[in-house]
LOGUKE-56924 format. One line per field, with one value per atom (N, C-alpha, C, O): residue in one letter; chain; atom name; x, y, z. Coordinates in steps of 0.1 Angstrom, whole numbers, plus 5000, padded with zeros to 4 digits. Example, Ala and Ser with C-alpha at 12.3 -4.5 7.8 and 13.67 -1.06 7.14 Angstrom:
<atoms>
resn	[A, A, A, A, S, S, S, S]
chain	[A, A, A, A, A, A, A, A]
name	[N, CA, C, O, N, CA, C, O]
u	[5132, 5123, 5132, 5142, 5128, 5137, 5129, 5134]
v	[4943, 4955, 4967, 4967, 4978, 4989, 5000, 5011]
w	[5078, 5078, 5078, 5085, 5071, 5071, 5079, 5080]
</atoms>
This chain:
<atoms>
resn	[M, M, M, M, I, I, I, I, L, L, L, L, V, V, V, V, D, D, D, D, E, E, E, E, P, P, P, P, R, R, R, R, W, W, W, W, P, P, P, P, G, G, G, G, R, R, R, R, G, G, G, G, R, R, R, R, L, L, L, L, W, W, W, W, S, S, S, S, H, H, H, H, L, L, L, L, V, V, V, V, S, S, S, S, D, D, D, D, L, L, L, L, A, A, A, A, Y, Y, Y, Y, D, D, D, D, E, E, E, E, L, L, L, L, H, H, H, H, V, V, V, V, F, F, F, F, A, A, A, A, E, E, E, E, M, M, M, M, L, L, L, L, G, G, G, G, V, V, V, V, P, P, P, P, R, R, R, R, R, R, R, R, A, A, A, A, F, F, F, F, D, D, D, D, R, R, R, R, D, D, D, D, H, H, H, H, Y, Y, Y, Y, D, D, D, D, I, I, I, I, P, P, P, P, D, D, D, D, Y, Y, Y, Y, R, R, R, R, F, F, F, F, Q, Q, Q, Q, T, T, T, T, A, A, A, A, I, I, I, I, W, W, W, W, L, L, L, L, G, G, G, G, A, A, A, A, I, I, I, I, L, L, L, L, L, L, L, L, P, P, P, P, P, P, P, P, R, R, R, R, E, E, E, E, L, L, L, L, A, A, A, A, A, A, A, A, R, R, R, R, L, L, L, L, R, R, R, R, S, S, S, S, A, A, A, A, G, G, G, G, L, L, L, L, R, R, R, R, R, R, R, R, P, P, P, P, K, K, K, K, H, H, H, H, L, L, L, L, A, A, A, A, R, R, R, R, P, P, P, P, A, A, A, A, G, G, G, G, S, S, S, S, P, P, P, P, G, G, G, G, R, R, R, R, S, S, S, S, A, A, A, A, P, P, P, P, T, T, T, T, P, P, P, P, P, P, P, P]
chain	[A, A, A, A, A, A, A, A, A, A, A, A, A, A, A, A, A, A, A, A, A, A, A, A, A, A, A, A, A, A, A, A, A, A, A, A, A, A, A, A, A, A, A, A, A, A, A, A, A, A, A, A, A, A, A, A, A, A, A, A, A, A, A, A, A, A, A, A, A, A, A, A, A, A, A, A, A, A, A, A, A, A, A, A, A, A, A, A, A, A, A, A, A, A, A, A, A, A, A, A, A, A, A, A, A, A, A, A, A, A, A, A, A, A, A, A, A, A, A, A, A, A, A, A, A, A, A, A, A, A, A, A, A, A, A, A, A, A, A, A, A, A, A, A, A, A, A, A, A, A, A, A, A, A, A, A, A, A, A, A, A, A, A, A, A, A, A, A, A, A, A, A, A, A, A, A, A, A, A, A, A, A, A, A, A, A, A, A, A, A, A, A, A, A, A, A, A, A, A, A, A, A, A, A, A, A, A, A, A, A, A, A, A, A, A, A, A, A, A, A, A, A, A, A, A, A, A, A, A, A, A, A, A, A, A, A, A, A, A, A, A, A, A, A, A, A, A, A, A, A, A, A, A, A, A, A, A, A, A, A, A, A, A, A, A, A, A, A, A, A, A, A, A, A, A, A, A, A, A, A, A, A, A, A, A, A, A, A, A, A, A, A, A, A, A, A, A, A, A, A, A, A, A, A, A, A, A, A, A, A, A, A, A, A, A, A, A, A, A, A, A, A, A, A, A, A, A, A, A, A, A, A, A, A, A, A, A, A, A, A, A, A, A, A, A, A, A, A, A, A, A, A, A, A, A, A, A, A, A, A, A, A, A, A, A, A, A, A, A, A, A, A, A, A, A, A, A, A, A, A, A, A, A, A, A, A, A, A, A, A, A, A, A, A, A, A, A, A, A, A]
name	[N, CA, C, O, N, CA, C, O, N, CA, C, O, N, CA, C, O, N, CA, C, O, N, CA, C, O, N, CA, C, O, N, CA, C, O, N, CA, C, O, N, CA, C, O, N, CA, C, O, N, CA, C, O, N, CA, C, O, N, CA, C, O, N, CA, C, O, N, CA, C, O, N, CA, C, O, N, CA, C, O, N, CA, C, O, N, CA, C, O, N, CA, C, O, N, CA, C, O, N, CA, C, O, N, CA, C, O, N, CA, C, O, N, CA, C, O, N, CA, C, O, N, CA, C, O, N, CA, C, O, N, CA, C, O, N, CA, C, O, N, CA, C, O, N, CA, C, O, N, CA, C, O, N, CA, C, O, N, CA, C, O, N, CA, C, O, N, CA, C, O, N, CA, C, O, N, CA, C, O, N, CA, C, O, N, CA, C, O, N, CA, C, O, N, CA, C, O, N, CA, C, O, N, CA, C, O, N, CA, C, O, N, CA, C, O, N, CA, C, O, N, CA, C, O, N, CA, C, O, N, CA, C, O, N, CA, C, O, N, CA, C, O, N, CA, C, O, N, CA, C, O, N, CA, C, O, N, CA, C, O, N, CA, C, O, N, CA, C, O, N, CA, C, O, N, CA, C, O, N, CA, C, O, N, CA, C, O, N, CA, C, O, N, CA, C, O, N, CA, C, O, N, CA, C, O, N, CA, C, O, N, CA, C, O, N, CA, C, O, N, CA, C, O, N, CA, C, O, N, CA, C, O, N, CA, C, O, N, CA, C, O, N, CA, C, O, N, CA, C, O, N, CA, C, O, N, CA, C, O, N, CA, C, O, N, CA, C, O, N, CA, C, O, N, CA, C, O, N, CA, C, O, N, CA, C, O, N, CA, C, O, N, CA, C, O, N, CA, C, O, N, CA, C, O, N, CA, C, O, N, CA, C, O, N, CA, C, O, N, CA, C, O, N, CA, C, O, N, CA, C, O, N, CA, C, O, N, CA, C, O, N, CA, C, O, N, CA, C, O]
u	[5006, 5019, 5020, 5014, 5026, 5027, 5040, 5051, 5040, 5051, 5053, 5044, 5066, 5069, 5081, 5089, 5081, 5092, 5100, 5095, 5112, 5121, 5115, 5108, 5117, 5112, 5120, 5131, 5114, 5121, 5112, 5116, 5099, 5090, 5088, 5083, 5093, 5093, 5079, 5070, 5076, 5064, 5063, 5067, 5059, 5057, 5070, 5070, 5081, 5094, 5100, 5109, 5095, 5101, 5100, 5094, 5105, 5104, 5093, 5091, 5087, 5075, 5077, 5084, 5072, 5071, 5057, 5048, 5055, 5042, 5041, 5051, 5031, 5028, 5016, 5005, 5017, 5006, 5005, 5014, 4994, 4992, 4990, 4983, 4995, 4992, 4982, 4980, 4975, 4965, 4951, 4942, 4950, 4937, 4939, 4948, 4929, 4930, 4928, 4934, 4920, 4919, 4932, 4935, 4941, 4954, 4962, 4969, 4961, 4968, 4964, 4972, 4951, 4945, 4950, 4953, 4950, 4954, 4969, 4973, 4977, 4991, 4994, 5002, 4987, 4988, 4984, 4991, 4974, 4970, 4981, 4984, 4987, 4998, 5010, 5017, 5012, 5023, 5020, 5029, 5007, 5003, 5000, 5001, 4997, 4994, 4979, 4971, 4975, 4961, 4954, 4960, 4941, 4934, 4933, 4932, 4934, 4934, 4946, 4946, 4957, 4969, 4966, 4975, 4955, 4952, 4947, 4939, 4954, 4951, 4948, 4957, 4935, 4930, 4935, 4926, 4948, 4953, 4965, 4971, 4969, 4982, 4981, 4973, 4990, 4992, 5005, 5015, 5005, 5018, 5023, 5016, 5035, 5040, 5053, 5061, 5055, 5066, 5079, 5079, 5090, 5103, 5106, 5112, 5101, 5104, 5096, 5099, 5086, 5079, 5085, 5080, 5093, 5098, 5105, 5101, 5115, 5122, 5112, 5114, 5103, 5093, 5085, 5082, 5081, 5073, 5081, 5076, 5094, 5103, 5104, 5103, 5106, 5106, 5094, 5094, 5082, 5069, 5067, 5057, 5076, 5074, 5072, 5070, 5071, 5069, 5081, 5092, 5079, 5089, 5093, 5085, 5106, 5111, 5112, 5118, 5106, 5107, 5110, 5106, 5116, 5117, 5103, 5093, 5101, 5087, 5081, 5069, 5088, 5081, 5077, 5066, 5084, 5080, 5068, 5059, 5068, 5057, 5044, 5034, 5045, 5033, 5029, 5017, 5039, 5036, 5029, 5019, 5033, 5027, 5012, 5003, 5011, 4997, 4988, 4976, 4993, 4985, 4982, 4970, 4992, 4989, 4980, 4973, 4979, 4969, 4955, 4945, 4954, 4941, 4936, 4925, 4946, 4943, 4947, 4946, 4953, 4957, 4945, 4936, 4945, 4934, 4940, 4943, 4942, 4949, 4940, 4928, 4946, 4939, 4927, 4917, 4929, 4918, 4906, 4896, 4908, 4897, 4893, 4885, 4898, 4895, 4880, 4873, 4876, 4862, 4860, 4870, 4848, 4846, 4849, 4848, 4853, 4856, 4844, 4833, 4847, 4837, 4832, 4825, 4836, 4832, 4839, 4851, 4832, 4839, 4850, 4848, 4860, 4871, 4867, 4858, 4874, 4873, 4882, 4893, 4878, 4886, 4894, 4904, 4890, 4897, 4895, 4885, 4904, 4902, 4890, 4886, 4884, 4872, 4876, 4884, 4871, 4875, 4871, 4861, 4879, 4876, 4863, 4859]
v	[4890, 4895, 4910, 4915, 4917, 4932, 4935, 4930, 4944, 4948, 4963, 4970, 4967, 4981, 4984, 4975, 4996, 5000, 5010, 5016, 5013, 5023, 5036, 5040, 5045, 5059, 5066, 5071, 5068, 5075, 5085, 5092, 5086, 5094, 5107, 5107, 5118, 5131, 5137, 5136, 5144, 5152, 5158, 5151, 5170, 5177, 5177, 5176, 5179, 5181, 5168, 5169, 5156, 5144, 5133, 5136, 5121, 5110, 5100, 5099, 5093, 5085, 5071, 5069, 5061, 5047, 5043, 5050, 5032, 5026, 5014, 5006, 5012, 5000, 4993, 5000, 4981, 4973, 4959, 4955, 4953, 4938, 4931, 4936, 4919, 4910, 4900, 4890, 4902, 4893, 4899, 4894, 4910, 4916, 4931, 4933, 4939, 4953, 4952, 4961, 4943, 4942, 4940, 4947, 4931, 4929, 4942, 4945, 4949, 4962, 4972, 4979, 4974, 4983, 4980, 4989, 4967, 4963, 4967, 4972, 4964, 4966, 4981, 4986, 4989, 5004, 5009, 5019, 5004, 5008, 5005, 5013, 4993, 4990, 4999, 5002, 5004, 5012, 5027, 5035, 5030, 5043, 5052, 5065, 5046, 5054, 5057, 5047, 5069, 5072, 5066, 5065, 5063, 5057, 5067, 5063, 5080, 5090, 5089, 5094, 5081, 5079, 5068, 5066, 5061, 5051, 5057, 5066, 5053, 5058, 5047, 5041, 5044, 5034, 5019, 5011, 5017, 5003, 5002, 4992, 5013, 5014, 5025, 5034, 5024, 5036, 5042, 5036, 5056, 5063, 5065, 5071, 5060, 5062, 5070, 5069, 5079, 5088, 5080, 5070, 5086, 5079, 5075, 5065, 5083, 5080, 5068, 5063, 5063, 5051, 5038, 5027, 5040, 5029, 5018, 5006, 5021, 5011, 5004, 4992, 5011, 5004, 4994, 4983, 4998, 4988, 4976, 4965, 4977, 4966, 4957, 4945, 4964, 4958, 4950, 4939, 4955, 4948, 4937, 4930, 4935, 4924, 4927, 4917, 4940, 4943, 4938, 4939, 4933, 4928, 4939, 4945, 4943, 4953, 4948, 4937, 4955, 4951, 4964, 4975, 4962, 4973, 4977, 4969, 4990, 4995, 4987, 4984, 4983, 4975, 4962, 4957, 4955, 4942, 4943, 4935, 4954, 4957, 4958, 4953, 4966, 4968, 4955, 4953, 4948, 4935, 4925, 4919, 4925, 4916, 4921, 4913, 4934, 4939, 4936, 4932, 4937, 4933, 4919, 4915, 4910, 4896, 4891, 4881, 4898, 4895, 4900, 4897, 4908, 4914, 4925, 4929, 4932, 4943, 4956, 4966, 4957, 4970, 4978, 4972, 4990, 5000, 5012, 5021, 5011, 5023, 5035, 5034, 5047, 5059, 5060, 5065, 5056, 5057, 5048, 5050, 5039, 5030, 5032, 5024, 5043, 5046, 5048, 5054, 5043, 5045, 5060, 5066, 5065, 5078, 5079, 5068, 5090, 5092, 5087, 5089, 5080, 5075, 5061, 5055, 5055, 5042, 5032, 5034, 5022, 5012, 5004, 5001, 5000, 4992, 4977, 4973, 4970, 4955, 4949, 4954, 4939, 4933, 4921, 4917, 4916, 4904, 4904, 4909, 4898, 4897, 4890, 4880, 4894, 4887, 4876, 4878, 4863, 4852, 4854, 4861, 4849, 4851, 4844, 4845]
w	[5022, 5026, 5024, 5014, 5033, 5032, 5025, 5029, 5016, 5007, 5008, 5009, 5007, 5007, 4998, 4996, 4992, 4984, 4992, 5002, 4987, 4995, 4993, 4984, 5004, 5003, 4992, 4995, 4981, 4970, 4963, 4954, 4967, 4960, 4968, 4979, 4962, 4969, 4970, 4961, 4981, 4983, 4997, 5006, 4997, 5010, 5018, 5031, 5012, 5019, 5024, 5032, 5020, 5024, 5013, 5003, 5016, 5007, 5012, 5024, 5003, 5006, 5000, 4990, 5007, 5002, 4999, 5004, 4992, 4990, 4998, 4998, 5005, 5013, 5008, 5006, 5004, 4998, 5004, 5011, 5001, 5004, 4991, 4982, 4990, 4979, 4983, 4976, 4994, 4999, 4999, 4993, 5007, 5009, 5014, 5021, 5011, 5017, 5032, 5039, 5037, 5052, 5059, 5069, 5053, 5059, 5058, 5068, 5047, 5046, 5056, 5062, 5058, 5068, 5082, 5089, 5086, 5099, 5101, 5111, 5091, 5092, 5093, 5101, 5085, 5085, 5099, 5104, 5105, 5118, 5128, 5137, 5127, 5137, 5135, 5144, 5122, 5119, 5123, 5124, 5126, 5130, 5119, 5120, 5107, 5095, 5095, 5096, 5093, 5093, 5080, 5070, 5081, 5070, 5058, 5047, 5061, 5050, 5041, 5029, 5045, 5037, 5026, 5018, 5027, 5017, 5004, 5004, 4993, 4980, 4970, 4964, 4968, 4959, 4962, 4964, 4963, 4965, 4973, 4975, 4979, 4987, 4997, 4996, 5006, 5016, 5012, 5008, 5012, 5011, 5025, 5034, 5028, 5041, 5041, 5032, 5050, 5050, 5054, 5060, 5050, 5052, 5067, 5069, 5076, 5090, 5095, 5106, 5088, 5091, 5084, 5087, 5074, 5066, 5074, 5073, 5083, 5090, 5100, 5102, 5105, 5114, 5106, 5111, 5094, 5085, 5083, 5083, 5080, 5078, 5091, 5091, 5102, 5115, 5118, 5124, 5114, 5117, 5107, 5108, 5097, 5088, 5073, 5065, 5069, 5055, 5047, 5052, 5035, 5027, 5017, 5010, 5017, 5008, 4993, 4991, 4984, 4970, 4962, 4966, 4950, 4941, 4936, 4936, 4933, 4929, 4918, 4919, 4908, 4897, 4901, 4897, 4910, 4915, 4924, 4924, 4932, 4941, 4933, 4936, 4922, 4913, 4907, 4905, 4902, 4896, 4905, 4901, 4918, 4928, 4930, 4932, 4931, 4933, 4922, 4924, 4909, 4898, 4898, 4895, 4900, 4900, 4910, 4909, 4921, 4932, 4929, 4936, 4918, 4914, 4923, 4924, 4930, 4939, 4933, 4940, 4921, 4916, 4911, 4904, 4915, 4911, 4904, 4911, 4891, 4884, 4886, 4888, 4884, 4886, 4876, 4880, 4864, 4854, 4857, 4851, 4867, 4871, 4885, 4891, 4891, 4905, 4908, 4900, 4919, 4923, 4928, 4933, 4928, 4934, 4949, 4956, 4954, 4968, 4976, 4973, 4987, 4996, 4993, 5001, 4981, 4978, 4987, 4989, 4991, 4999, 4992, 4980, 4998, 4992, 4993, 5000, 4985, 4985, 4995, 4996, 5002, 5012, 5007, 5013, 4996, 4990, 4975, 4970, 4968, 4953, 4950, 4956, 4939, 4934, 4925, 4916, 4927, 4919, 4905, 4902, 4895, 4881, 4877, 4865]
</atoms>
């Protein structure tokens, strides 16, 4: 499922949302492509999307959640990649959670 929080994070003169999947990175990348978000906007485990793409994300089926719930869902899916555990630039991403 694709999840998004409200655009409330300031940067570069606008507000930004986080776009995540609680299923797989592949699902997230496909959705971001449909939304017109470039791959360079992917940051470890989410896409940063500008405020002007937020309503389109909702229209395409993203589920609006508060930021803490979005992060909790990402963690429970095993897809959270905190900054202190980030892979070096250019490392391939994981397409699905690894079973325990």
